[in-house]
C-alpha positions in Angstrom: -17.6 -59.8 64.5 -18.9 -56.8 62.6 -22.3 -57.6 61.0 -23.3 -56.0 57.8 -26.7 -56.2 55.9 -26.8 -55.6 52.1 -30.2 -54.6 50.7 -30.2 -54.6 46.9 -32.5 -56.1 44.3 -29.6 -56.5 41.9 -28.5 -60.0 42.6 -25.1 -59.7 40.9 -24.3 -56.5 42.8 -25.4 -58.0 46.0 -23.3 -61.1 45.6 -20.2 -59.1 44.5 -20.5 -56.8 47.6 -21.0 -59.8 49.9 -17.9 -61.5 48.5 -15.8 -58.4 49.0 -16.9 -57.8 52.6 -16.7 -61.4 53.6 -13.2 -61.5 52.3 -12.4 -58.6 54.7 -13.6 -60.6 57.6 -17.1 -59.1 58.0 -20.2 -61.2 58.7 -22.6 -60.5 55.9 -26.4 -61.1 55.4 -28.4 -60.0 52.3 -31.9 -59.0 51.4 -33.3 -58.8 47.9 -36.0 -56.2 48.7 -37.2 -53.8 51.4 -39.7 -56.3 52.9 -37.1 -59.0 53.3 -34.7 -56.5 54.9 -37.3 -55.5 57.5 -37.6 -59.1 58.6 -33.8 -59.4 59.0 -33.5 -56.1 60.8 -36.2 -57.2 63.3 -34.3 -60.3 64.2 -30.7 -59.2 64.0 -28.5 -56.3 65.3 -26.4 -55.0 62.4 -23.4 -52.6 62.7 -23.9 -51.3 59.2 -26.5 -51.5 56.4 -25.8 -51.0 52.7 -29.1 -49.8 51.3 -29.9 -49.5 47.6 -31.7 -46.2 47.0 -33.8 -47.4 44.1 -35.7 -50.7 44.4 -39.1 -52.0 43.4 -41.6 -51.6 46.2 -39.8 -50.1 49.3 -36.8 -48.1 48.2 -33.9 -47.0 50.3 -35.5 -43.6 51.2 -38.7 -45.4 52.3 -36.7 -47.9 54.4 -34.5 -45.4 56.1 -36.9 -44.6 59.1 -37.5 -48.3 59.7 -33.8 -49.1 59.6 -33.2 -46.4 62.2 -36.1 -47.6 64.3 -35.1 -51.3 64.2 -31.3 -50.9 64.4 -30.8 -47.4 65.9 -27.0 -47.7 66.2 -26.4 -49.1 62.8 -24.5 -47.0 60.2 -26.3 -46.7 56.9 -24.6 -46.3 53.5 -26.8 -45.6 50.6 -26.0 -47.2 47.2 -27.0 -45.0 44.4 -26.6 -44.3 40.6 -24.9 -41.1 39.6 -28.3 -39.8 38.5 -29.7 -40.1 42.0 -26.8 -38.7 44.0 -28.9 -35.7 44.9 -31.5 -38.0 46.5 -28.7 -39.8 48.4 -27.6 -36.5 49.9 -31.2 -36.0 51.0 -31.1 -39.4 52.6 -27.9 -38.4 54.5 -29.8 -35.4 55.8 -32.5 -37.8 57.1 -30.0 -40.0 58.9 -27.9 -42.0 56.5 -24.2 -42.0 57.2 -22.7 -41.9 53.7 -23.4 -42.9 50.1 -21.5 -44.5 47.3 -22.4 -44.1 43.6 -22.5 -46.9 41.1 -20.3 -48.0 39.5 -17.8 -48.0 42.3 -14.4 -49.6 42.8 -13.7 -52.1 45.5 -11.4 -49.6 47.3 -14.2 -47.0 47.4 -16.6 -49.4 49.0 -14.1 -50.6 51.6 -13.1 -47.0 52.5 -16.7 -46.0 52.9 -17.5 -49.0 55.1 -14.4 -48.8 57.3 -14.8 -45.0 57.7 -18.5 -45.4 58.9 -17.6 -48.2 61.3 -14.6 -46.2 62.7 -16.8 -43.1 63.2 -19.5 -45.3 65.0 -16.8 -46.8 67.3 -15.4 -43.3 68.0 -18.8 -41.9 68.9 -19.7 -44.9 71.1 -16.3 -44.7 72.9 -16.6 -41.0 73.4 -19.9 -41.5 75.2 -18.3 -44.1 77.4 -15.3 -42.0 78.2 -17.4 -38.9 78.9 -19.1 -40.7 81.8 -18.1 -39.0 85.1 -16.9 -42.1 86.9 -14.9 -43.3 84.0 -13.4 -39.9 83.2 -12.4 -39.4 86.8 -10.7 -42.8 87.0 -8.7 -42.0 83.9 -7.7 -38.4 84.9 -4.4 -39.5 86.5 -1.5 -40.9 84.4 -0.7 -43.7 86.9 -4.2 -45.1 86.6 -4.0 -45.1 82.8 -0.6 -46.8 83.1 -2.1 -49.5 85.4 -4.9 -50.2 82.8 -2.4 -50.4 80.0 -0.1 -52.7 82.0 -2.9 -55.1 82.8 -3.9 -55.1 79.2 -0.4 -56.3 78.4 0.1 -58.7 81.2 -3.4 -60.1 81.6 -3.0 -60.5 85.4 -0.6 -59.0 87.9 0.0 -58.9 91.6 0.2 -55.7 93.6 4.0 -55.8 93.9 4.4 -56.6 90.2 2.4 -53.5 89.2 4.4 -51.3 91.7 7.7 -52.6 90.4 6.9 -52.3 86.7 5.5 -48.8 87.1 8.4 -47.9 89.5 6.1 -46.7 92.2 7.6 -47.2 95.7 4.8 -45.5 97.6 2.5 -48.4 98.3 -0.2 -46.1 99.9 -0.4 -44.2 96.6 -0.6 -47.4 94.6 -3.4 -48.7 96.8 -5.3 -45.5 96.3 -5.1 -45.6 92.5 -6.1 -49.3 92.4 -9.1 -48.6 94.6 -10.2 -45.8 92.3 -10.1 -48.1 89.4 -11.9 -50.9 91.3 -14.6 -48.5 92.4 -15.1 -47.4 88.8 -15.5 -51.1 87.8 -12.5 -51.1 85.5 -10.3 -53.6 87.4 -11.0 -56.4 89.8 -9.1 -59.0 91.9 -9.5 -62.8 91.5 -9.4 -65.4 94.2 -5.6 -65.4 94.0 -5.4 -61.6 94.6 -4.3 -60.9 91.1 -5.5 -57.7 89.5 -7.1 -57.9 86.0 -9.2 -55.8 83.7 -13.0 -56.2 83.9 -15.0 -56.2 80.6 -15.6 -52.5 81.2 -11.9 -52.0 81.6 -11.2 -53.8 78.4 -13.7 -51.6 76.6 -12.1 -48.4 78.0 -8.7 -49.5 76.7 -10.3 -50.2 73.3 -12.0 -46.8 73.5 -8.9 -44.9 74.4 -7.2 -46.3 71.4 -10.1 -45.5 69.1 -10.4 -41.9 70.4 -6.7 -41.3 69.9 -6.9 -42.7 66.4 -10.0 -40.7 65.7 -8.4 -37.4 66.9 -5.1 -38.1 65.0 -7.1 -39.0 61.8 
């Protein structure tokens, strides 16, 4: 489940945002100030941090380097008032992913959150797919078809895969299955059924994310 941290000294704002995001299926934690947020960041891995720019004590700009250090892969959205948009842009130049200006509508918040999460997933998947072994194993259409078929069926025998993909040359099928096994994307269980490994599941997820990112 996607984990989001809200850092805002405005209790009403914090609770409203938490209610919205929880309703969308996200796991949400909240901090009322910078010091409290650092404790949560040290103990948890967050996918996204909503960070108020102006707070008593440690403000969003001050916290930005610590958030990046403690949760380097987290997306950061700055929450700012219209009068401090310029500072929010500066924060983006220092590593924040986006900003939203108060007062904002629910749709604006959700669009910003989902956009940042999608971009993070796209970048993560691109890095995975760029790995030489993975890229090579996906270079042939038959191997991509095998992965997609196993995603649909869960488990399949050699002859089932050959029949469904209409491949009569069993030597060719053996070769493609071996390439995928050597790349760690598929495996065989004790009953000789082929199935995706966790890495194979991730590659299928990544292929979908990259296609969506490129089409978007």
